[in-house]
N, C-alpha and C positions, 0 to 999 in steps of 0.2 A: 658889182661883186657881192654886195650885201643881199641883193635880190636873189642872186644865184644860190647863196648859202641858205636863205629862207626856203626856197623851193626844194632844195635838196633835203632839208630837215623835214619838210612836210611829206616828201616822198618816203623817207625812212620811217616816219611815224606810221604810215599806212601800209607798210610792207611792199612799197614800190621800189625800194632800193635796199641793197644789202651788199653782197660781194660785188654786185654790178647793178648799174641803173636799169639794165634790161630785164632784171628779175621779174617774173610774172607776178601780177598782183594777187593777193590772197583772195580766194573765193568768198563770196557773201552768201550766207544761207538764209533762206526764208523758211521759217518753221510754221507750218499751218496746223492749227489745233484740231483739225478734222480730217476724216478720211478723204481720199481722192474722189473727184467727180462732183463735188458740191460747189456752191457759190464762192465760198472763201478760197477754195482750191483753185477755181477758175480765175479769180482775180489775181491770186498770187502768181500763177503761172504766166498770166498776161504781163504782170509787173516784171517777172524774172527775164522775160525776153527783151526788155528795153532798158531796165534800170542800169545795167552794167555800163552802157555807153556813156552814161553821165557821171560815173564814178572814176576817180583817178586810176589810171592804169587799165580801165575797161575790164574789170575782173569778171570771171564767170559768176553767175547768180544761180544758185541751186535751190530747188524747192524740196523740202522734206515734210512729210506728214507725221504728226504726233497727236493722234486723237486721244481723248480721255477727259472725262468730267466736263463736257461742254467746252473744251479748249483750255480749261484751267491748268491741266497738266503742262501744256506748252508754255503757258505764262509763267508758272512757278519754276520751270526749268531754267528760265533766263537768269534767275538768282540762285540756282542750286545745281550747277553743272555746266551750263553753257559758257563758252568763251566770253570774256568781258572786254574784248578789244574792239567791239563794234562790227564784228564779222557775222553776227547773228541778229536777225530781227524776227519778230513773231507776229502772225496774224491770228486774231482771236475773236470770239463772239462778244460784242459790246454789252450784251445782257449781263455779263459778269460784273460790269460796273455797278449796276444796281444790287446784284447779289453780294458784292463785296462790302456794301454799306449795310445791307439788311442782315447779313450772316457773317459778320466780320470774324467771329470765332471759328467758323467753318472754313471759309476761304483763306483767311490769313494773308490776304493780298490787299494792298492799298495802291490804287492805280496812279496816284500822284507820285508814287515812288518808282516810276519807270520813266525812261526817256521816250518821248513821243516823236516819231519820225513823220507821221502824217497819215491821212486817210484818202483812199482813192475815190470813195463815193459815200454819201449818206445812204442809209438803208431806207428804201421806199417800200415799207412793209405792208403786206396785205394778207388777211386771212381769207382763204378760199375753200370752196366745197368741190368735191369731185362731181362733175356735171351729171354723171349717170345716176347719182343719188336722188336727183330731182330737186335738190335745194337751190333756190334762186335768190334768197335774201335772208336777212337776219331773223325775220319772223318764222321762216321755215325751220331754221335751226332751233329756235326757241321751243317749237312744238315737239322736237325729238326728245325721247326719254334719255338718250345719251349721245354725245358727239365725241368720237375717239380722235384725239389729236396727238401727234407724235412730237417728241422733243429729245435732245440728247440727255438732258438732266434738268432738275429743278434749278431755276435761276438763269437759264438760257433765254435768249430773246423770244423764241417761239413759245416757251413755257410761260413767260410773262404776258405775251399776247393772249394766250389761252386763259390765263388767270383773270385778265380784264374781261374777256368774254363771259367767264363764269360768274365773277363777283359783281360786275357792274352792268352787264347786258343781258343777264338771265339765260345764258346758254349753258346747258348741263354738260360741261366739258369733262371728259374723262382723260386725264393725262396718261399717255403711254410712253414711258421713259426708256432710255438705253440705246437709242439710235446713234451710231458714231458720226453720222453726217446726214446732210439733206438727200444725198443720193439714195441711201437706204430707206429714208422716209418716203421718198417718191415711189420706190418699188412697193412699199407697204400700202400706199394709197392705190396704186394700180391693181393690187391684189385684193382690195376691199377690206384690208385689215384696219385702215384708218379712213375717216370720213372726209378728211381734208387736211389742210396745213396752214401754217403761218410763216411767212418769210419774205425775203426781198423779192419783189415781183420779177426782177431781172434774172433771178436764179432759176426760175421755172423753165423747163424744157420748151424751146420755141414751138415745137409741134403741139404741146399742150395749149399754148396761148393761141396759136394759129387755128387749130381745129376746135377751139373752145371746149376742151375737155375739162376745164375747171371754170367755176363761176366765182368771181371776186365778190366777197360779202362785206368785209369791213377793211378800211385802210387805216393805218396808224401814222400816216404822213398826210399833211394837208395837200389836196390836189393842186396842180396836176401831177400825175405819176407817169414817168416815161414808159411808153409802150403799152399803156393801159387805155384801151379805146372805148371803154364802157364806164358810165358813171358808177361810183361806188361810195357808200356812206363813209364819212370820216368819223372815227370813233369819238372824237370830242363833241361832235354834233348829236350823238346818240344818247349822251347822259344828260341829266336834268339839273344838277346843282353845281354851284361854283366849287364846292368842296371836291366833288368827283372830277371836275375838270382839272383842278389843281393836282390831284393824284395822277391823272393821266399825263399831265405835263412833265412830271418828274419821271414817270415810267417810260415815256417815249424819248426823253432827252438823249439817252445813249445812241439812239438811231442816227443822230447827227454825225457821229463818228463811226458809221456803219461798217466800213471796211478798213479798220485801223491797223497800223504797224508800229510796234514798240520795240525798244531795246533795253538792256539793263541800264539802270540809273548810273552805274559805276563806270560806264564807258567814258573815255576822255571827251571833254567838252568840244575840242576841235574835231574829233571824229563824228560826234553827233551833228555838228554844223555841216560837215561834208555829206553825211547821209541825208540830212534834210534838204540841202541844196540840190543834190542829185534827184531826190524824190520830187521836189517841186518842178525841176527841169523835165523829168519824165512825164509829169502830168500835162505839161505844155507841148510835149513831143508829138509831131504830126503823125509819125508812124504808129506810136502807141495808141493815139486816139482813133486812127483809122482801123486798127485791129479791134479795138474795143467796140466800134460800131459794127464791124463784121460779126463779132461774137454776141451782139446784143447785150453788152455789158455797159451800164450807165457809168459815166465819169462825172462826178461833181465833187472835186477834191477839197480837202481841208489841210492846211499846213500843220506842221508839228506844233507850232506855237498856238495856233487856233484850237487844235485838239486838246492841248494841255489846258487851255483856259476853259474849254467846255467841261472837261472832267473836274477841274477845280470847283467850278460852279455847282456841279452835281453834288459834290461832297458837302456843300453848304446848306442843303435842304434842312428844314426845321425838324426837330425831334418828333413833333406831333405828326407831321406829314409822313415821316419815315415809319412811325409806329402804325399809322393807318395802312400804309402800303404793305408793311410786313404781315399784318393780319389778313390782308386781301390775298397776297401772293401765297401765303402758307395755308390758305383755306382748302 
């Protein structure tokens, strides 16, 4: 009897019971901080097709796009308008983690103040050149008077990658800002408006990779990188001093939580536990993983607890390191 009452209480808490136990579970919304068609959107839609099976009541999972300020708009909405009952989780650009520390007065976001649900995959990030440009390696880029690279905004992961190229590797990067997502950046690359890009290798169109329309130049993840069949220099091996390597370690740390999902910190603890348990179960789900393979989307998950610990460690970087990074990123 006691077990029945506990189960009924849990169902009521999550909208699974009300006038009748058969009441339909409340939908879960995944808010993506970018426009449709990019990598964050693709991962969120993959998650949406399997996540509900592992949640109590098998609710519908709906993807909504809320682009703006390199996904900062979607993050801040969690604490200023979104429901706080755990029916909303947000996918965002982890480059904002670094930006929130370096530009706290601008972002006004502290990522330890959110509930971390988990991450589908780390970001296996690579900067690449459009093959038609003739650029084959980092030395070719260094010889260029300017290399146009697109980003949604300063502080995004692609912007930070470009800043490393510019400040530590001698590439004359010219940041072109304002793209709402990677889909728009890819179109600009194909039109010749941009000379290349920086992003998760898995987010590139399969035909680009298959037909070798892009040349990988620098990786921001230690090899091997899934689906990358050519050797590419790891950024840490291209710098010369321990100080520069220390800066890079902090700057690429957010990539470990490359496809993260968070909720408002104020959601009930038991609801967060349910969201995390369902997320972990989805990551182990055979149908989910089979579809990920079909879509060429890498899955290397991190639990909510692991993501939380990674973020907490990032916020403990020394003031001296952060000051040096700030000067480099704002250059």
